[in-house]
C-alpha positions as CSV (number, residue, x, y, z in Angstrom):
1,M,82.7,10.6,133.9
2,N,85.7,12.0,132.2
3,P,87.2,15.2,133.9
4,K,88.2,17.9,131.3
5,V,91.7,19.0,131.5
6,T,92.7,22.3,129.8
7,A,96.4,23.2,129.3
8,T,97.1,26.9,129.2
9,D,100.2,28.9,128.2
10,N,100.6,31.9,130.5
11,T,104.0,32.8,129.1
12,A,102.5,35.4,126.7
13,S,100.5,37.2,129.3
14,F,103.6,37.1,131.7
15,F,105.9,38.8,129.2
16,K,103.2,41.4,128.3
17,A,102.8,42.4,131.9
18,F,106.6,42.2,132.4
19,K,107.3,44.4,129.5
20,Q,104.8,47.1,130.7
21,E,106.8,47.4,133.8
22,I,110.4,47.7,132.3
23,P,111.3,50.1,131.1
24,S,108.9,52.5,132.9
25,R,108.8,56.0,134.2
26,A,108.7,54.4,137.8
27,A,111.9,52.4,137.1
28,M,113.7,55.4,135.6
29,G,112.7,57.4,138.8
30,A,114.2,54.7,141.0
31,L,117.4,54.7,139.1
32,A,117.5,58.6,139.1
33,S,117.0,58.5,142.9
34,K,119.8,55.9,143.3
35,G,122.1,58.2,141.2
36,K,121.3,61.2,143.3
37,T,122.2,59.1,146.5
38,I,125.3,57.8,145.0
39,I,126.6,61.4,144.2
40,A,125.7,62.8,147.6
41,T,127.1,59.9,149.6
42,R,130.3,59.8,147.6
43,T,130.8,63.5,147.8
44,L,130.2,63.6,151.6
45,Q,132.9,60.9,152.0
46,G,135.4,63.1,150.1
47,Q,135.5,61.0,147.0
48,S,135.9,62.4,143.5
49,S,133.8,61.1,140.6
50,E,137.0,60.4,138.8
51,G,138.0,57.9,141.5
52,G,140.2,58.6,144.6
53,S,139.8,61.4,147.1
54,F,139.3,65.1,146.3
55,H,142.4,67.3,145.8
56,P,143.3,69.0,149.2
57,Y,142.0,72.5,149.8
58,Q,144.1,75.4,148.5
59,T,146.6,76.7,151.1
60,E,146.0,80.5,150.7
61,P,144.7,82.4,153.7
62,Y,140.8,82.3,154.0
63,Y,138.7,85.1,155.3
64,A,135.4,84.0,156.8
65,P,132.8,86.8,157.2
66,I,131.4,87.0,160.8
67,E,128.1,88.7,159.9
68,N,125.7,88.2,156.9
69,R,126.5,84.6,156.5
70,P,124.4,82.5,154.3
71,T,121.7,80.4,155.9
72,G,123.0,77.2,157.6
73,Y,126.7,78.4,157.7
74,P,128.0,78.3,161.4
75,S,129.8,81.4,162.6
76,P,133.6,81.1,162.4
77,A,135.6,80.6,165.5
78,G,139.2,80.2,166.3
79,G,140.6,82.4,163.5
80,E,142.4,85.8,163.8
81,L,139.9,88.7,164.0
82,T,140.7,91.2,161.1
83,K,141.2,94.9,161.7
84,S,137.7,95.7,160.5
85,G,136.1,93.1,163.0
86,K,133.9,91.9,160.0
87,S,135.7,88.6,159.4
88,M,138.2,86.1,160.7
89,K,141.4,85.1,159.0
90,F,142.4,81.5,158.8
91,P,145.8,80.3,157.6
92,K,144.0,78.2,155.0
93,Y,140.4,77.0,154.2
94,S,141.1,73.6,155.8
95,D,141.8,75.4,159.1
96,Y,138.5,77.1,158.9
97,K,136.7,73.9,158.2
98,Q,138.5,72.2,161.2
99,S,137.3,75.2,163.3
100,L,133.7,74.2,162.5
101,G,134.3,70.6,163.5
102,M,134.1,69.3,160.0
103,G,137.6,68.0,159.4
104,S,140.1,69.1,156.9
105,R,139.4,67.1,154.0
106,P,137.1,68.4,151.3
107,Q,133.5,67.0,151.2
108,L,131.8,69.9,149.8
109,S,129.2,70.5,152.4
110,V,129.4,73.1,155.1
111,S,125.6,73.8,155.1
112,N,124.4,70.7,153.2
113,E,122.4,73.1,151.0
114,M,124.2,72.3,147.6
115,L,124.0,68.5,147.9
116,G,120.5,68.8,149.3
117,D,119.4,70.8,146.3
118,I,120.1,67.9,144.0
119,D,116.9,66.6,142.4
120,F,115.8,64.9,139.2
121,I,113.0,64.8,136.8
122,V,112.0,61.7,134.7
123,T,111.5,62.8,131.1
124,S,110.6,59.4,129.5
125,K,110.6,55.7,130.2
126,T,114.4,55.7,129.4
127,K,115.6,59.0,130.6
128,A,115.9,61.1,133.8
129,V,117.9,64.3,134.4
130,L,119.6,65.2,137.6
131,F,119.9,68.9,138.4
132,F,120.1,71.5,141.1
133,T,117.0,73.1,142.3
134,S,118.5,76.5,143.0
135,R,120.8,78.9,141.0
136,L,123.1,79.4,143.8
137,S,123.6,75.6,144.3
138,A,124.1,75.1,140.6
139,A,126.7,77.8,140.5
140,K,128.6,76.3,143.4
141,A,128.3,72.9,141.9
142,H,129.7,74.1,138.6
143,G,132.6,75.8,140.3
144,H,133.4,72.7,142.3
145,H,132.9,70.2,139.5
146,T,134.9,72.2,136.9
147,G,137.6,73.1,139.5
148,D,139.4,70.9,141.9
149,F,136.4,68.8,143.0
150,P,134.7,66.9,140.1
151,F,131.7,65.1,141.8
152,F,128.5,65.5,139.7
153,D,128.5,62.5,137.4
154,L,128.1,58.7,137.5
155,R,131.0,57.3,135.6
156,L,132.9,55.2,138.1
157,S,132.6,51.4,137.8
158,A,131.2,51.4,141.4
159,D,128.6,53.8,140.2
160,E,127.6,51.6,137.4
161,A,127.6,48.5,139.7
162,A,125.2,50.3,142.1
163,M,122.8,51.4,139.3
164,N,123.0,47.9,137.8
165,D,122.0,46.6,141.3
166,E,119.1,49.0,141.5
167,L,118.0,48.0,138.0
168,R,118.2,44.2,138.9
169,E,115.9,45.0,142.0
170,R,113.5,46.8,139.6
171,L,113.5,43.7,137.3
172,K,112.8,41.5,140.3
173,E,109.9,43.6,141.4
174,A,108.5,43.8,137.8
175,R,108.8,40.0,137.5
176,K,107.0,39.4,140.7
177,K,104.3,42.0,139.7
178,A,103.9,40.3,136.3
179,R,103.5,36.9,138.0
180,Q,100.8,38.3,140.2
181,Q,98.9,39.8,137.3
182,T,99.1,36.5,135.3
183,R,97.8,34.6,138.3
184,A,95.0,37.1,138.8
185,R,93.9,36.7,135.2
186,R,94.1,32.9,135.4
187,Y,92.0,32.9,138.6
188,R,89.4,35.3,137.0
189,A,89.3,33.1,133.9
190,G,89.2,29.8,135.7
């Protein structure tokens, strides 16, 4: 008896399955999520999107209201109470931040609200948009980004490297999934 041997070429089915995964909305979502994380982490470390640290805070006196503070903002302590008793005067904003236990270097987060309001939407297999979910956070972000604290972009080489790493991980996952699909087809056919 002569056993029958059949040679098959699974390359075409592998590449078809692989191509379906990359680019994909899921891959773009993973990249957008990575971008959101990069921006928030870098900002909390006091790093500018232009490279290096943020500019120091301005040195003019800062008046922190005692009542009617936005949600998440701790009450000021350690400043000089104003005559009206409605606010505290600090020699400069960095003194106010230090009184809250947040250090004196800019990191754009007293309440974590603005950075927490960063979100994204995937609009196609090749495009996602990062944005702020509230008007107040968007207004704060605009003021910071166009002022002394540019933070809301991904143009540093370290940002690009991190995004490339994320893309490489997505490609590995897609390759693994394509191999599994190819094997499954082969076993069903065999």
